[in-house]
N, C-alpha and C positions, 0 to 999 in steps of 0.2 A: 505492500500500500503504501500513498505518498507519504514522507515524513514530516515530520511537526516542526512546524520551529520554533522557537524553545526562545523566553526569555533572558535577561541578563541572569536573574534566581536561577533559573532552569527549569523551571514551569513549562508544560505545552504550551502553545497558545491554543493549540485543536480541540484541548478543552472549556467547558465554559468555565472552571474554577480557574483555572490560567488565563484567559482573556480577561475575566475579571479583573485577577491581580495584575494583569498587564496594563488593567485602565486606570486602578484605584494609584496603581504607584508609579503612574505614565509625571511628564514634566506639567501637562493640561490639569492634573485634578491636581497637585500642587499648588499651583496660578491660582485657580477656584474655589481652595476650600484650605482656610486655614488648619483645619484639624482632618485632614486627610485620612489619615485610623480609625475615623469612629466610623468610616464606608462600612469597615469590612463589619458592622453589626449590622448590616441589612442582611447579609447572608444566612443567619439563624431563624431570621424571621421569613425568609424566602420557605428558607427549607420546610418550618412549621406551615406555613401556608401550601403546601404543595403537598407534604404529606397529608393533610387534612382532606387535599382535594383528591388524592389517591384513595384516600382509603372511606372516606363517603363513595365516589364511584366506583367503587370495588363492591361495595354494601348496595350500589342501587338508589344510594339515599338522593343523589344530583343529578337531576331529570333536564334540566334548563343548560343551557349553555354555558361556556364557562366564564366568557362574560358577564352576562347575565347574572350569572350566580355570586361572581366579585362583588358584583357593588351593591348586591341588595342582602348578600350575608352578613349578619353584624360582626364574627368572626373576621370576616376578610376585612369588612372595614376597618376595625380596629388594628390588625397588620396594617390594614394600608397604613392606618395616622400613625400606626409606630416609625414603620418604613418612610414616613416624614418626617417626624420629627429626627429621626436619626438622621437625615439631610441636614436638614437645618442646624442641629446640632454642631455638623460641620463644615459649617460656612465660616 
C-alpha cells in the first residue's frame, strides 16, 4: 500500500489522530491560540460522543439521521457545548 507521511514527532499523518496531532502542533494553530495544548481536551469528548452514537445505533435506538440526532439529543448538545468551551479556553 501507499506509504504514510510522518510528522516530525513520528505520528503518521494518514491516521486521524496523526492528522489531528499535526494540526494542533502546527504553527498556524500556535498563532491562532494562546493555549493550543488545551485543544487536546476535545479528543476525549469526541470519543465519548462517537462511542455513544455507535452504542445507540447498535441497539437500534437511533432511528434518525446522525446530524438530526446530534442537534436534538441532549447529551450531544452538552458535549458540543463542552467542545466549544474548550476551544474558547484555548484562545
